[in-house]
C-alpha positions in Angstrom: 0.0 0.0 0.0 1.3 3.5 -0.9 2.0 5.7 2.1 -0.5 8.5 2.4 1.8 10.4 4.8 2.2 14.1 3.8 5.0 16.5 5.0 4.1 20.1 4.4 6.2 23.3 4.8 4.1 26.4 5.3 3.5 29.0 4.1 5.7 27.9 1.2 8.7 25.6 0.4 10.6 28.7 -0.7 11.4 31.5 1.7 14.2 33.8 2.9 17.0 32.4 5.0 15.8 34.4 8.0 12.1 33.5 7.8 10.5 30.8 10.0 8.5 28.0 8.4 5.8 25.7 9.9 6.6 22.0 9.5 3.5 19.7 9.6 2.9 16.0 9.0 -0.5 14.4 8.3 -1.6 10.9 7.4 0.2 9.0 10.2 -1.5 6.5 12.5 -3.1 7.8 15.7 -0.3 8.4 18.3 2.3 7.0 15.9 5.9 7.8 17.0 8.1 9.0 14.1 11.6 10.6 13.5 11.8 13.9 11.8 15.0 14.6 10.0 16.7 17.6 8.2 19.8 17.6 6.2 21.7 20.1 4.1 25.2 20.6 2.5 27.2 23.9 2.8 29.3 25.5 0.2 32.3 23.3 1.0 30.2 20.2 0.6 30.1 19.5 4.4 26.9 17.6 5.3 24.8 19.0 8.2 21.9 17.0 9.7 19.5 16.9 12.7 16.8 14.6 13.9 14.0 14.6 16.5 11.4 12.1 17.7 7.7 13.1 17.7 4.4 11.5 18.7 1.4 12.2 16.4 -1.9 13.3 17.9 -5.1 11.3 17.8 -5.6 12.4 14.2 -2.2 11.2 13.0 -0.8 14.7 12.7 2.4 16.3 13.9 2.8 20.1 14.0 6.3 21.4 15.1 4.7 24.7 16.3 2.6 22.7 18.8 4.2 19.4 19.5 7.3 18.7 21.6 10.3 16.7 20.4 10.6 13.8 22.8 14.3 13.1 22.0 17.0 13.7 19.4 19.0 16.9 18.5 16.7 18.9 20.8 13.7 18.4 23.1 10.6 20.4 23.7 8.5 22.6 21.4 11.0 24.2 19.0 9.3 25.1 15.6 12.7 25.7 13.9 14.7 23.2 16.0 15.5 21.0 13.0 17.2 23.9 11.3 19.3 25.4 14.2 20.3 22.0 15.7 21.8 20.7 12.5 25.4 19.4 13.1 28.2 18.8 10.7 29.3 15.3 10.0 32.9 16.4 10.7 34.2 18.1 13.9 34.9 21.8 14.1 33.1 22.8 10.9 31.1 26.1 10.6 28.2 26.1 8.2 29.7 28.1 5.3 27.3 30.2 3.3 29.3 33.2 1.9 27.8 33.6 -1.5 24.2 35.0 -1.8 23.5 33.4 -5.2 22.6 29.9 -4.1 19.8 29.1 -1.5 20.4 27.1 1.6 18.6 23.9 0.5 17.2 21.8 3.4 15.6 18.3 2.9 13.1 17.5 5.6 11.9 14.0 5.9 9.7 11.9 8.3 10.6 8.3 9.1 9.3 5.3 10.9 10.7 5.1 14.4 13.2 2.2 14.7 16.9 1.6 15.3 19.1 3.3 12.7 17.2 5.2 10.0 13.7 3.9 9.7 11.8 3.8 6.4 11.1 7.2 4.9 7.4 8.0 4.8 7.5 11.5 3.2 9.9 14.3 2.4 9.9 18.0 1.4 12.6 20.4 0.3 12.9 23.9 1.7 14.8 26.5 -0.4 16.0 29.3 1.9 17.1 32.2 -0.2 19.7 34.8 0.9 18.6 37.3 -1.6 15.0 38.5 -1.9 13.0 39.0 -5.2 14.1 42.1 -7.0 17.2 42.8 -4.9 20.1 43.7 -7.2 23.7 42.3 -6.6 26.5 44.4 -8.0 30.2 43.3 -7.5 32.2 46.5 -6.7 35.8 47.0 -7.8 36.3 50.7 -7.6 39.4 52.5 -6.3 40.6 50.3 -3.4 37.1 49.0 -2.7 36.4 45.3 -3.2 33.0 44.1 -2.3 29.3 43.7 -3.3 26.6 46.2 -3.3 23.0 45.0 -2.7 20.1 47.3 -3.6 16.4 46.6 -2.6 13.8 46.7 -5.4 12.0 50.0 -6.0 12.8 53.6 -6.3 14.0 54.2 -2.7 15.2 56.2 -1.0 16.9 53.5 1.2 19.0 53.7 4.4 22.6 52.8 3.7 24.6 50.2 5.6 28.3 49.2 5.4 28.8 45.5 6.4 32.2 44.8 7.9 32.3 41.0 7.9 36.0 41.0 7.7 37.7 38.5 10.0 39.3 35.5 8.2 39.6 37.3 4.9 37.4 36.9 1.8 33.9 38.2 1.4 30.7 37.2 3.1 27.4 38.2 1.4 24.8 36.5 3.6 24.1 39.2 6.1 24.3 42.0 3.6 22.0 40.3 1.1 19.4 39.6 3.8 19.5 43.2 5.1 19.0 44.4 1.5 16.0 42.0 1.3 14.7 43.9 4.3 14.9 47.4 2.7 18.5 48.6 3.3 21.1 49.4 0.6 24.2 47.4 1.8 27.8 47.4 0.8 29.7 44.4 2.1 33.5 44.8 1.8 36.5 42.5 2.0 39.6 43.5 3.9 42.0 40.9 2.5 42.0 37.5 0.9 39.5 38.4 -1.9 40.0 39.1 -5.6 43.3 41.0 -6.1 43.7 41.9 -2.5 46.6 40.6 -0.4 46.2 37.1 1.1 47.1 38.5 4.6 47.5 41.8 6.3 49.8 43.3 8.9 48.0 46.6 9.4 44.6 48.2 8.8 43.9 51.6 7.2 40.8 53.5 8.2 41.1 55.3 4.8 39.7 52.2 3.2 36.5 52.4 5.2 36.2 56.1 4.6 36.4 55.4 0.8 33.6 52.8 1.2 31.4 55.2 3.1 31.8 57.9 0.5 31.0 55.3 -2.2 27.8 54.3 -0.4 26.7 57.9 0.1 27.1 58.6 -3.7 24.6 56.0 -4.7 21.4 57.5 -6.2 18.9 55.6 -4.2 20.5 56.2 -0.8 18.3 58.4 1.3 19.9 58.4 4.7 22.3 61.4 5.5 24.8 59.2 7.2 25.4 55.4 7.0 25.0 52.5 9.3 27.9 50.1 10.1 27.4 46.5 11.2 30.2 44.2 12.4 31.1 41.0 14.2 34.1 39.9 16.3 37.4 41.6 15.1 35.4 43.9 12.8 33.6 45.2 16.0 36.6 47.2 17.0 37.0 48.4 13.4 33.4 49.6 13.4 34.0 51.5 16.6 37.1 53.1 15.1 35.1 54.0 12.0 32.4 55.6 14.2 34.9 57.4 16.4 37.3 58.8 13.9 35.3 59.2 10.7 32.4 61.4 9.9 29.1 60.4 8.3 28.4 57.3 10.5 24.9 57.7 12.1 24.4 54.2 13.6 26.9 51.4 14.5 26.1 47.8 15.4 28.9 46.2 17.4 28.4 42.4 17.8 30.8 40.5 20.2 33.8 42.7 19.5 36.4 44.4 21.7 36.6 47.9 23.3 40.2 48.2 22.0 41.9 47.9 18.7 43.0 44.3 18.4 45.6 42.2 16.4 46.7 44.8 13.8 47.9 48.4 14.2 45.4 51.0 12.9 46.5 53.8 10.5 44.7 56.8 9.2 46.2 59.2 6.5 49.5 57.3 6.8 49.9 57.8 10.5 49.4 55.2 13.2 46.4 56.1 15.4 46.0 53.0 17.5 48.5 50.2 18.4 47.2 46.7 18.6 46.1 44.9 21.7 47.7 41.5 21.4 47.0 37.9 22.5 49.0 35.8 25.0 49.2 32.4 23.3 50.1 30.8 26.7 46.6 31.6 27.9 44.9 29.5 25.2 43.4 26.4 26.9 43.3 23.1 25.1 40.1 20.9 25.5 39.3 17.3 25.0 37.3 18.1 21.8 40.5 19.1 20.0 39.3 22.8 20.0 41.0 25.4 22.2 39.4 28.0 24.5 40.7 31.5 24.0 38.4 33.5 26.2 41.3 34.8 28.4 44.0 35.0 25.8 43.5 38.6 24.8 45.6 41.0 27.0 43.7 43.2 29.4 42.7 46.4 27.6 42.6 48.3 30.9 46.1 47.4 32.0 48.3 50.6 32.0 50.6 49.3 29.2 47.5 48.6 27.0 45.5 51.8 27.5 46.8 53.3 24.2 44.9 50.5 22.3 41.5 51.6 23.7 39.2 53.2 21.1 38.0 56.7 22.0 34.4 55.7 21.6 33.2 58.9 23.2 34.2 60.7 20.0 31.4 58.8 18.1 28.8 61.2 16.9 26.2 58.6 15.9 24.2 56.0 17.8 25.8 52.8 19.1 24.2 49.4 19.7 26.3 47.0 21.7 25.3 43.3 21.3 27.1 40.8 23.5 26.8 37.1 24.2 27.3 36.2 27.9 28.8 32.8 27.0 31.2 34.1 24.4 34.3 31.9 24.6 36.3 33.8 21.9 36.8 36.6 24.4 34.8 38.4 27.1 32.7 40.6 24.9 30.2 41.4 27.8 33.1 42.8 29.9 34.2 45.0 26.9 30.7 46.4 26.7 30.9 47.3 30.4 34.2 49.1 29.7 32.6 51.1 26.9 29.5 52.0 28.8 31.6 53.2 31.8 33.8 55.3 29.5 30.8 56.8 27.7 29.2 57.6 31.0 32.4 59.3 32.2 32.2 61.6 29.2 28.5 62.3 29.8 27.4 60.4 26.7 24.2 58.5 26.4 24.2 57.8 22.6 24.2 54.0 23.1 22.1 51.1 24.0 23.1 47.5 24.8 21.6 44.1 24.8 23.2 40.9 26.1 22.2 37.3 25.7 22.7 34.6 28.4 23.6 31.2 26.9 24.6 32.6 23.5 28.0 32.1 21.9 30.4 34.3 19.8 29.0 33.8 16.3 25.7 35.8 16.4 24.4 35.7 12.8 21.1 36.0 11.0 18.8 33.4 12.5 18.0 29.7 11.6 21.4 28.6 10.4 23.1 25.7 12.1 24.6 26.5 15.5 28.4 26.3 15.5 30.2 25.1 18.7 33.7 25.3 17.3 35.6 26.0 14.1 38.9 27.1 12.7 40.0 30.5 14.0 41.8 32.6 11.4 44.4 34.2 13.7 44.9 31.2 16.1 45.2 28.7 13.3 43.4 26.0 15.4 39.7 25.2 16.0 38.3 27.5 18.7 35.3 27.0 21.0 32.8 29.8 20.3 30.6 29.1 23.4 26.9 29.1 23.8 24.2 26.5 24.2 22.3 25.8 20.9 18.7 26.6 22.0 19.6 29.9 23.7 22.0 30.9 20.9 19.2 30.3 18.3 16.8 32.4 20.3 19.4 35.2 20.7 19.9 35.3 16.9 16.1 35.7 16.3 15.9 38.6 18.8 19.2 40.2 17.7 18.3 40.2 14.0 15.0 42.0 14.7 16.7 44.5 17.1 19.4 45.4 14.5 16.8 46.2 11.8 14.8 48.3 14.2 17.9 50.2 15.4 19.0 51.0 11.8 15.4 52.1 10.8 15.2 54.4 13.8 18.6 56.1 13.3 19.1 56.1 9.6 16.3 58.4 8.6 15.5 58.7 4.9 14.6 62.0 3.3 13.3 61.7 -0.3 14.2 65.3 -1.0 17.8 64.5 -0.4 17.7 61.7 -2.9 16.3 63.9 -5.6 19.1 66.4 -5.1 21.6 63.7 -6.1 19.9 62.8 -9.4 
């Protein structure tokens, strides 16, 4: 007899990467216990998968928005659990999705409950796009700038955002493409390791970011007077320096960064403005998993000999949003927020807001991607523990992503008269 089991993805099998979906199964036997599975492959061909056991209701239906997982990759009612709990087949692999052109394709399936993988009863494929309908993607190679410009559909005007997703070299398009799909004009730029740029760097020049900001402001459809800047990790301190030393930045999102300039000296107009706060390799702690824990390896930014590395964040004219994870094992990002808040208060500044997430790890990204416990760290050269607990981390990403968009909308006001003046 042909199975009448149906697996449905609502409202559609196609959606944006950052959109939730409803997973429903019908046609099972009353109270039947089944295993739900999800699997996907990243850009490097690494397989990620998850599974969870569910019991159907009296009508032979399972609804992930209503029913709890009894065991598996997660337990409890977690409508998007199959997505965020996916794990790589290999150790220390981060789900790599750098290009915006191909969707994140997830195969959902429902199986009979038995040892090993039970017989498959139904399946459905979810295509999770990084770039919305009508969003244009333009590779940029102008002057020193190397990156991609994403423009929402329509006439505009649009608020402008510079995405500094720069640690580890190369270019990441995911966050920029998704922000553009939400109505922002976004330029994501590479710092090194992309196109004709050097493979590695020894110093960073603020002039590069200044050039990128000027490029953004010249775009016809940009309506905001200043630009927004979004960062993560090492690029957090770069974003703070951009906001503190350069003009034209109205809103800065700092995600799990540092309060001091780290790793590379910072130059502006050929002179060194900030020395680097360095790491003490002896304070990197090995763990049984093969990954190392680096939370205490960065030198203390408040020690007398390191105070020259602190970023004069009180000089920032625009608004600041500090986002920190309380279980960040890359470094103590929450403590760095406290340093900046105290410094801003000392200077009588209140142009900031902060949010922190208990149980979240270092890599806070747009939601519903697989949680990453550890992966190769560009500077350390070994797999590093990022911290966090999968469920809390996933919830933090959902909240953070909404918060970032609200923050940019509030502080990057668009004036249509201004746009016309450029045409």
